[in-house]
mmCIF file of the C-alpha atoms, coordinates in Angstrom:
data_MODEL
# 
_entry.id   MODEL 
# 
loop_
_atom_site.group_PDB 
_atom_site.id 
_atom_site.type_symbol 
_atom_site.label_atom_id 
_atom_site.label_alt_id 
_atom_site.label_comp_id 
_atom_site.label_asym_id 
_atom_site.label_entity_id 
_atom_site.label_seq_id 
_atom_site.pdbx_PDB_ins_code 
_atom_site.Cartn_x 
_atom_site.Cartn_y 
_atom_site.Cartn_z 
_atom_site.occupancy 
_atom_site.B_iso_or_equiv 
_atom_site.pdbx_formal_charge 
_atom_site.auth_seq_id 
_atom_site.auth_comp_id 
_atom_site.auth_asym_id 
_atom_site.auth_atom_id 
_atom_site.pdbx_PDB_model_num 
ATOM 1  C CA . MET A 1 1  ? -6.236  27.200  1.656   1.00 0.00 ? 1  MET A CA 1 
ATOM 2  C CA . ASN A 1 2  ? -6.522  28.046  -2.022  1.00 0.00 ? 2  ASN A CA 1 
ATOM 3  C CA . ALA A 1 3  ? -3.549  27.887  -4.363  1.00 0.00 ? 3  ALA A CA 1 
ATOM 4  C CA . GLN A 1 4  ? -3.095  28.574  -8.037  1.00 0.00 ? 4  GLN A CA 1 
ATOM 5  C CA . THR A 1 5  ? -1.329  26.626  -10.753 1.00 0.00 ? 5  THR A CA 1 
ATOM 6  C CA . LYS A 1 6  ? -1.475  26.268  -14.555 1.00 0.00 ? 6  LYS A CA 1 
ATOM 7  C CA . VAL A 1 7  ? -1.955  23.447  -17.014 1.00 0.00 ? 7  VAL A CA 1 
ATOM 8  C CA . SER A 1 8  ? 1.231   22.964  -19.069 1.00 0.00 ? 8  SER A CA 1 
ATOM 9  C CA . ALA A 1 9  ? 1.312   22.347  -22.818 1.00 0.00 ? 9  ALA A CA 1 
ATOM 10 C CA . LYS A 1 10 ? 1.589   18.623  -21.996 1.00 0.00 ? 10 LYS A CA 1 
ATOM 11 C CA . GLY A 1 11 ? -1.500  18.762  -19.756 1.00 0.00 ? 11 GLY A CA 1 
ATOM 12 C CA . GLN A 1 12 ? 0.536   18.547  -16.559 1.00 0.00 ? 12 GLN A CA 1 
ATOM 13 C CA . VAL A 1 13 ? -0.362  20.395  -13.370 1.00 0.00 ? 13 VAL A CA 1 
ATOM 14 C CA . VAL A 1 14 ? 2.040   21.144  -10.526 1.00 0.00 ? 14 VAL A CA 1 
ATOM 15 C CA . ILE A 1 15 ? 0.546   20.791  -7.061  1.00 0.00 ? 15 ILE A CA 1 
ATOM 16 C CA . PRO A 1 16 ? 2.214   23.384  -4.815  1.00 0.00 ? 16 PRO A CA 1 
ATOM 17 C CA . LYS A 1 17 ? 4.741   21.908  -2.366  1.00 0.00 ? 17 LYS A CA 1 
ATOM 18 C CA . ASP A 1 18 ? 2.999   23.219  0.749   1.00 0.00 ? 18 ASP A CA 1 
ATOM 19 C CA . VAL A 1 19 ? -0.227  21.486  -0.365  1.00 0.00 ? 19 VAL A CA 1 
ATOM 20 C CA . ARG A 1 20 ? 1.616   18.199  -1.103  1.00 0.00 ? 20 ARG A CA 1 
ATOM 21 C CA . ASP A 1 21 ? 3.324   18.414  2.286   1.00 0.00 ? 21 ASP A CA 1 
ATOM 22 C CA . ARG A 1 22 ? 0.053   18.949  4.178   1.00 0.00 ? 22 ARG A CA 1 
ATOM 23 C CA . LEU A 1 23 ? -1.575  16.037  2.350   1.00 0.00 ? 23 LEU A CA 1 
ATOM 24 C CA . HIS A 1 24 ? 1.522   13.820  2.710   1.00 0.00 ? 24 HIS A CA 1 
ATOM 25 C CA . TRP A 1 25 ? 1.622   13.234  -1.055  1.00 0.00 ? 25 TRP A CA 1 
ATOM 26 C CA . ALA A 1 26 ? 5.099   11.966  -1.886  1.00 0.00 ? 26 ALA A CA 1 
ATOM 27 C CA . PRO A 1 27 ? 6.322   11.576  -5.474  1.00 0.00 ? 27 PRO A CA 1 
ATOM 28 C CA . GLY A 1 28 ? 4.548   8.605   -7.026  1.00 0.00 ? 28 GLY A CA 1 
ATOM 29 C CA . THR A 1 29 ? 1.428   8.895   -4.864  1.00 0.00 ? 29 THR A CA 1 
ATOM 30 C CA . PRO A 1 30 ? -1.414  7.446   -6.985  1.00 0.00 ? 30 PRO A CA 1 
ATOM 31 C CA . LEU A 1 31 ? -4.258  9.930   -7.412  1.00 0.00 ? 31 LEU A CA 1 
ATOM 32 C CA . ASP A 1 32 ? -7.802  9.536   -8.695  1.00 0.00 ? 32 ASP A CA 1 
ATOM 33 C CA . VAL A 1 33 ? -8.986  12.351  -10.979 1.00 0.00 ? 33 VAL A CA 1 
ATOM 34 C CA . ILE A 1 34 ? -12.664 13.078  -10.363 1.00 0.00 ? 34 ILE A CA 1 
ATOM 35 C CA . GLU A 1 35 ? -14.430 15.318  -12.873 1.00 0.00 ? 35 GLU A CA 1 
ATOM 36 C CA . LYS A 1 36 ? -17.609 16.988  -11.696 1.00 0.00 ? 36 LYS A CA 1 
ATOM 37 C CA . ALA A 1 37 ? -19.560 20.077  -12.794 1.00 0.00 ? 37 ALA A CA 1 
ATOM 38 C CA . GLY A 1 38 ? -16.727 21.745  -14.712 1.00 0.00 ? 38 GLY A CA 1 
ATOM 39 C CA . SER A 1 39 ? -14.113 21.097  -12.043 1.00 0.00 ? 39 SER A CA 1 
ATOM 40 C CA . VAL A 1 40 ? -11.572 18.432  -11.181 1.00 0.00 ? 40 VAL A CA 1 
ATOM 41 C CA . THR A 1 41 ? -10.821 16.969  -7.772  1.00 0.00 ? 41 THR A CA 1 
ATOM 42 C CA . LEU A 1 42 ? -7.654  14.992  -7.026  1.00 0.00 ? 42 LEU A CA 1 
ATOM 43 C CA . LYS A 1 43 ? -7.948  12.345  -4.351  1.00 0.00 ? 43 LYS A CA 1 
ATOM 44 C CA . ALA A 1 44 ? -5.227  10.032  -3.085  1.00 0.00 ? 44 ALA A CA 1 
ATOM 45 C CA . ARG A 1 45 ? -6.151  6.413   -3.657  1.00 0.00 ? 45 ARG A CA 1 
ATOM 46 C CA . GLU A 1 46 ? -6.966  4.304   -0.653  1.00 0.00 ? 46 GLU A CA 1 
ATOM 47 C CA . ARG A 1 47 ? -3.970  2.194   0.230   1.00 0.00 ? 47 ARG A CA 1 
ATOM 48 C CA . HIS A 1 48 ? -4.412  -1.461  0.990   1.00 0.00 ? 48 HIS A CA 1 
ATOM 49 C CA . ASN A 1 49 ? -3.651  -2.091  4.645   1.00 0.00 ? 49 ASN A CA 1 
ATOM 50 C CA . PRO A 1 50 ? -1.637  -5.310  4.923   1.00 0.00 ? 50 PRO A CA 1 
ATOM 51 C CA . PHE A 1 51 ? -2.332  -5.224  8.656   1.00 0.00 ? 51 PHE A CA 1 
ATOM 52 C CA . ALA A 1 52 ? -6.111  -5.153  8.490   1.00 0.00 ? 52 ALA A CA 1 
ATOM 53 C CA . ARG A 1 53 ? -7.996  -6.101  11.628  1.00 0.00 ? 53 ARG A CA 1 
ATOM 54 C CA . THR A 1 54 ? -8.059  -9.815  12.270  1.00 0.00 ? 54 THR A CA 1 
ATOM 55 C CA . THR A 1 55 ? -10.323 -11.723 14.624  1.00 0.00 ? 55 THR A CA 1 
ATOM 56 C CA . THR A 1 56 ? -8.960  -14.152 17.193  1.00 0.00 ? 56 THR A CA 1 
ATOM 57 C CA . ALA A 1 57 ? -10.827 -16.942 15.395  1.00 0.00 ? 57 ALA A CA 1 
ATOM 58 C CA . GLU A 1 58 ? -8.913  -16.130 12.190  1.00 0.00 ? 58 GLU A CA 1 
ATOM 59 C CA . LEU A 1 59 ? -5.640  -16.143 14.124  1.00 0.00 ? 59 LEU A CA 1 
ATOM 60 C CA . ASP A 1 60 ? -6.508  -19.482 15.755  1.00 0.00 ? 60 ASP A CA 1 
ATOM 61 C CA . ALA A 1 61 ? -7.166  -20.945 12.287  1.00 0.00 ? 61 ALA A CA 1 
ATOM 62 C CA . ILE A 1 62 ? -3.586  -20.264 11.139  1.00 0.00 ? 62 ILE A CA 1 
ATOM 63 C CA . PRO A 1 63 ? -1.714  -23.578 11.112  1.00 0.00 ? 63 PRO A CA 1 
ATOM 64 C CA . ASP A 1 64 ? 1.368   -23.974 13.296  1.00 0.00 ? 64 ASP A CA 1 
ATOM 65 C CA . TRP A 1 65 ? 4.665   -23.264 11.546  1.00 0.00 ? 65 TRP A CA 1 
ATOM 66 C CA . PRO A 1 66 ? 6.325   -26.627 10.855  1.00 0.00 ? 66 PRO A CA 1 
ATOM 67 C CA . GLY A 1 67 ? 9.838   -25.207 10.488  1.00 0.00 ? 67 GLY A CA 1 
ATOM 68 C CA . GLN A 1 68 ? 12.424  -23.940 12.914  1.00 0.00 ? 68 GLN A CA 1 
ATOM 69 C CA . PRO A 1 69 ? 11.636  -20.759 14.903  1.00 0.00 ? 69 PRO A CA 1 
ATOM 70 C CA . GLN A 1 70 ? 13.072  -17.625 13.317  1.00 0.00 ? 70 GLN A CA 1 
ATOM 71 C CA . ALA A 1 71 ? 14.386  -14.449 14.946  1.00 0.00 ? 71 ALA A CA 1 
ATOM 72 C CA . LEU A 1 72 ? 11.929  -11.544 14.832  1.00 0.00 ? 72 LEU A CA 1 
ATOM 73 C CA . ASP A 1 73 ? 14.490  -9.152  13.302  1.00 0.00 ? 73 ASP A CA 1 
ATOM 74 C CA . ARG A 1 74 ? 15.018  -11.616 10.425  1.00 0.00 ? 74 ARG A CA 1 
ATOM 75 C CA . ILE A 1 75 ? 11.280  -12.028 9.821   1.00 0.00 ? 75 ILE A CA 1 
ATOM 76 C CA . SER A 1 76 ? 10.641  -8.269  9.936   1.00 0.00 ? 76 SER A CA 1 
ATOM 77 C CA . ARG A 1 77 ? 13.007  -7.713  6.983   1.00 0.00 ? 77 ARG A CA 1 
ATOM 78 C CA . LEU A 1 78 ? 10.904  -9.927  4.697   1.00 0.00 ? 78 LEU A CA 1 
ATOM 79 C CA . SER A 1 79 ? 8.745   -8.275  2.052   1.00 0.00 ? 79 SER A CA 1 
ATOM 80 C CA . ASN A 1 80 ? 5.190   -9.403  1.285   1.00 0.00 ? 80 ASN A CA 1 
ATOM 81 C CA . ASP A 1 81 ? 6.570   -11.065 -1.870  1.00 0.00 ? 81 ASP A CA 1 
ATOM 82 C CA . ASP A 1 82 ? 9.158   -12.953 0.216   1.00 0.00 ? 82 ASP A CA 1 
ATOM 83 C CA . ILE A 1 83 ? 6.483   -14.164 2.617   1.00 0.00 ? 83 ILE A CA 1 
ATOM 84 C CA . GLY A 1 84 ? 4.235   -15.225 -0.264  1.00 0.00 ? 84 GLY A CA 1 
ATOM 85 C CA . PHE A 1 85 ? 7.110   -17.176 -1.823  1.00 0.00 ? 85 PHE A CA 1 
ATOM 86 C CA . ILE A 1 86 ? 7.865   -18.947 1.472   1.00 0.00 ? 86 ILE A CA 1 
ATOM 87 C CA . LEU A 1 87 ? 4.212   -19.864 2.014   1.00 0.00 ? 87 LEU A CA 1 
ATOM 88 C CA . ASP A 1 88 ? 3.853   -21.104 -1.571  1.00 0.00 ? 88 ASP A CA 1 
ATOM 89 C CA . GLN A 1 89 ? 7.001   -23.198 -1.171  1.00 0.00 ? 89 GLN A CA 1 
ATOM 90 C CA . GLN A 1 90 ? 5.659   -24.618 2.093   1.00 0.00 ? 90 GLN A CA 1 
ATOM 91 C CA . GLU A 1 91 ? 2.413   -25.644 0.335   1.00 0.00 ? 91 GLU A CA 1 
ATOM 92 C CA . ARG A 1 92 ? 4.370   -27.268 -2.520  1.00 0.00 ? 92 ARG A CA 1 
ATOM 93 C CA . ASP A 1 93 ? 6.544   -29.171 -0.035  1.00 0.00 ? 93 ASP A CA 1 
ATOM 94 C CA . ALA A 1 94 ? 3.477   -30.337 1.900   1.00 0.00 ? 94 ALA A CA 1 
ATOM 95 C CA . GLY A 1 95 ? 1.948   -31.679 -1.327  1.00 0.00 ? 95 GLY A CA 1 
ATOM 96 C CA . ASP A 1 96 ? 4.976   -33.865 -2.117  1.00 0.00 ? 96 ASP A CA 1 
# 
């Protein structure tokens, strides 16, 4: 589908809502601007997948958790930053 838009005085371009919806581009979606042969292409940046494929050997290499078991619903609420903090703290405690 082709759509039309204009460049504003500030250099801004509005991407029509139906196009954003089809591409699943929410507000704040980072886009790469690719200039080629007098035209511009917008492409959503590849998102890092925190759940990338892992081999069984990599899983086997993860050390056992030395602490008390935790409930899955509690663990699932942790952010990546929270997990990083916990792991860093565990390394600091192991070094003492």
